[in-house]
Every structure is written in structure tokens, then in C-alpha cells.
C-alpha positions in Angstrom: 0.0 0.0 0.0 1.2 3.5 -0.8 2.4 5.3 2.3 1.2 8.9 2.1 3.2 9.9 5.1 6.7 8.6 4.2 8.0 12.1 3.2 6.9 13.8 6.4 8.0 14.2 10.0 5.8 14.0 13.2 6.1 14.8 16.9 3.8 12.9 19.2 3.1 14.2 22.7 1.3 12.0 25.2 1.9 11.7 29.0 0.3 8.2 29.3 3.3 5.9 28.6 1.2 2.9 27.5 -0.9 4.9 25.0 2.3 6.7 23.8 4.2 3.5 23.2 1.3 2.0 21.1 0.7 5.0 18.9 4.4 6.0 18.6 5.2 2.5 17.3 2.7 3.1 14.5 4.0 6.6 13.8 7.6 5.3 13.5 6.5 2.8 10.8 4.7 5.3 8.5 6.5 8.6 8.9 10.0 9.6 7.6 11.0 10.6 11.1 9.0 10.4 14.3 9.7 12.0 17.7 8.0 11.5 21.1 7.6 13.5 24.2 5.9 12.8 27.6 5.1 16.5 28.3 4.8 19.9 26.7 8.2 21.1 27.9 10.1 18.3 26.3 7.9 18.6 23.2 8.7 22.2 22.7 12.5 21.5 22.9 12.0 18.7 20.3 10.0 21.1 18.1 12.8 23.7 18.2 15.4 21.1 17.3 13.6 19.1 14.6 10.8 21.4 13.2 8.4 18.5 12.5 5.7 18.9 9.8 2.9 17.7 12.1 2.4 17.7 15.9 -0.1 15.4 17.5 -0.4 16.4 21.2 -2.6 15.6 24.1 -4.2 18.5 26.1 -3.8 17.5 29.7 -0.1 17.0 30.4 2.3 18.0 33.2 4.5 21.2 33.0 3.0 22.6 29.7 -0.4 21.4 28.5 -1.3 20.9 24.8 -3.0 24.3 24.4 -0.1 26.2 26.0 2.4 24.2 23.7 0.4 25.2 20.6 0.3 28.8 21.8 4.1 28.9 22.2 4.6 27.4 18.8 2.1 29.8 17.2 4.1 32.9 18.4 6.5 32.4 15.6 5.1 29.6 13.5 1.7 29.6 11.8 2.5 26.8 9.4 3.3 23.6 11.4 0.2 21.4 11.5 -1.1 20.8 15.0 -3.6 18.1 16.0 -5.0 18.2 19.5 -6.1 15.0 21.2 -8.2 14.7 24.4 -10.1 12.1 26.4 -13.0 14.4 26.9 -14.9 17.2 25.1 -14.1 20.3 27.1 -15.7 23.5 25.9 -13.1 25.6 27.7 -10.3 24.1 25.7 -12.3 24.3 22.5 -12.7 28.0 23.0 -9.0 28.5 23.8 -8.0 26.6 20.6 -10.1 28.6 18.2 -7.3 31.2 17.5 -4.5 28.5 17.2 -5.2 27.4 13.6 -5.4 23.7 14.6 -5.9 21.0 12.0 -8.3 18.9 14.1 -9.5 18.3 17.7 -9.7 14.5 18.2 -11.5 12.7 21.0 -9.5 9.6 22.3 -8.9 6.8 21.8 -7.0 7.4 18.6 -8.0 5.0 15.8 -7.4 4.7 12.1 -10.9 6.0 11.6 -10.4 9.3 13.4 -6.6 9.8 13.2 -5.8 9.0 9.6 -8.3 11.5 8.1 -6.8 14.2 10.3 -3.2 13.3 9.2 -4.2 13.2 5.6 -5.8 16.6 5.9 -2.6 17.9 7.5 -0.3 16.7 4.8 -2.6 17.9 2.0 -2.0 21.5 3.3 1.8 21.1 3.3 3.4 22.3 0.0 6.0 20.0 -1.5 8.0 22.7 -3.3 8.4 26.4 -3.0 9.8 28.0 -6.1 12.0 31.0 -5.2 12.9 31.8 -8.8 13.0 30.0 -12.2 14.4 26.5 -11.7 15.3 27.4 -8.1 13.2 25.9 -5.3 13.0 24.6 -1.8 11.9 21.0 -1.3 9.9 20.7 1.9 10.2 16.9 1.9 13.9 16.8 2.4 14.6 20.4 3.5 17.1 21.0 0.6 17.4 23.8 -2.0 17.7 22.9 -5.6 18.7 24.8 -8.8 18.0 23.1 -12.1 17.2 19.9 -10.1 20.6 19.8 -8.5 20.9 20.1 -4.7 22.9 23.2 -3.6 25.6 22.3 -1.1 25.4 24.4 2.1 26.8 24.3 5.6 24.5 23.5 8.5 24.1 27.2 9.5 23.6 28.3 5.9 20.8 25.8 5.4 19.2 26.6 8.7 19.3 30.3 8.0 17.8 30.1 4.5 15.2 27.5 5.6 14.2 29.9 8.4 13.6 32.7 5.9 11.5 30.3 3.7 9.3 29.2 6.6 8.7 32.9 7.4 8.3 34.0 3.8 6.0 36.9 4.5 7.8 38.2 7.6 11.0 39.9 8.6 13.1 37.4 10.7 14.7 39.2 13.6 18.3 38.9 14.7 17.0 37.3 17.9 15.1 34.6 16.1 18.1 33.9 13.8 20.4 33.5 16.8 17.9 31.1 18.5 17.0 29.1 15.5 20.4 28.9 13.7 23.0 29.4 16.4 21.1 27.5 19.1 23.1 27.5 22.3 26.0 29.4 20.7 26.3 33.2 20.8 25.9 34.9 17.4 27.9 38.0 16.5 26.8 40.3 13.7 30.1 39.6 11.9 29.6 35.8 12.0 26.1 36.2 10.7 27.3 38.5 7.8 30.1 36.0 7.0 27.5 33.1 6.8 25.2 35.1 4.6 28.1 36.3 2.4 29.2 32.7 1.8 25.6 31.7 1.2 25.0 34.4 -1.4 27.9 33.2 -3.4 26.3 29.7 -3.7 22.8 30.9 -4.6 21.8 31.4 -8.3 19.8 34.5 -7.4 20.0 37.2 -4.8 17.0 36.5 -2.7 18.3 37.6 0.8 17.3 41.1 1.8 18.6 42.9 4.9 16.1 45.1 6.7 18.2 47.7 8.5 18.2 47.2 12.3 15.5 44.6 12.1 16.7 41.4 10.5 16.3 39.6 7.1 13.6 38.4 4.8 13.3 36.8 1.4 13.3 39.1 -1.6 11.0 37.5 -4.2 9.1 38.4 -7.3 7.0 35.5 -8.5 6.7 32.9 -5.8 4.6 29.8 -6.3 4.2 26.4 -4.7 3.6 23.0 -6.3 
């Protein structure tokens, strides 16, 4: 059977170890990469590190609940697909979740009948390619940039930086966000950032990186389309 999910990544968050083991075993079989967390705090760190395409999270969990986790993610990320699961139908949580652009709100237990339609809906909204210029595109399935169907070789920081701009295509990405997302636990100097961007510009077939003075960077595009 054709596996619709094999090119995508998922983060599964559930504090019940027995339930988590059963469902995570399934996720590992059908997704390209699967990550698991027992609470929202661990989940947020895994989200920062791996940037999964889809997050399936329980609501009631220790430390950070599912709604608070979604809120933290939505501060900077409107595109990651989030599916909330719960053992009950709680109007309070439903009202809180309205502004979070969730894919689905599922009542447990998770079964193929309720989970798979939600996952299929989520991946149907994930673009496979983003064209940045003629014959130059970003492939969301493997997080690589291509020109004339050849992958462009980049360092880890170059790839993280340009991917960050792509995933925030309509926004200015601040220096603070670049330091957090690209440099991680290292400190970032403006000179090291400029060096990384200078090297990256030499590798790209088009000048698509625009500096917004005293604010950060964004993509400079003319005709952008997804396929």
C-alpha cells in the first residue's frame, strides 16, 4: 500500500506511557521521522530542534499542556500542522483553541478511523516545493534547496538560515530569532552572521536575501509559487 506519510515528520506528545508506546510504534513505521515526548516542555524543545511537519499532542499534560504548547509554537510559526487529542470534550479548551489554527481536535482513543483523516488533511496542506525563482526551489520533503534539479551544497548554518527565511516567507526574521534558530546555544555575532550570509549568497543562483536595517532579514522574491 502506498504510504502517504513517508516524506513527512511528526512529533507525538502524550503523558500516558502505555498509550504513547502503542501510537508511537505506528508513527515510526509510517513517517519519515517520528519524535516522542511525555510532556509539553520536552515537546517544545524537540519542536525547536527538529521542526516537524505535524504535531499530535494531548491536552492535559504536566508542565505545559497541549494548548499552551500550541500557543508557544504559534508565536513564531503559523504553518506547522497541530492536531490536539483529548479524552473528553471540554468547551473551555475548545474556545481557547479557536485562535490557534489547529488541523483537528480529536477525542480519544486514537484509531485509524479518526486519526488518519486528520493526518491526511494535514499533509494535504503542506506544500511540497516552494519556487523562489526560475528552476530554483526549496523541497519541503527533504529540506534542501535545488537549482535546475541539483541540490545546492550548504553548511548547516547556511541551510538553517535560509530555511528559516523560507518558513517565514511573509515576515522579517529578527536577529534574535536567527540566533535562537540557527546558532542555538552558541552566541551569534553580527560579523559571524554576515560571514555566513556572504558565503551563502555566493552559492545561490539568485540574490533572494534582503537585509532590513536594524531589524533582520527576509526573502526578496518576485514571482513565488508552490507546487
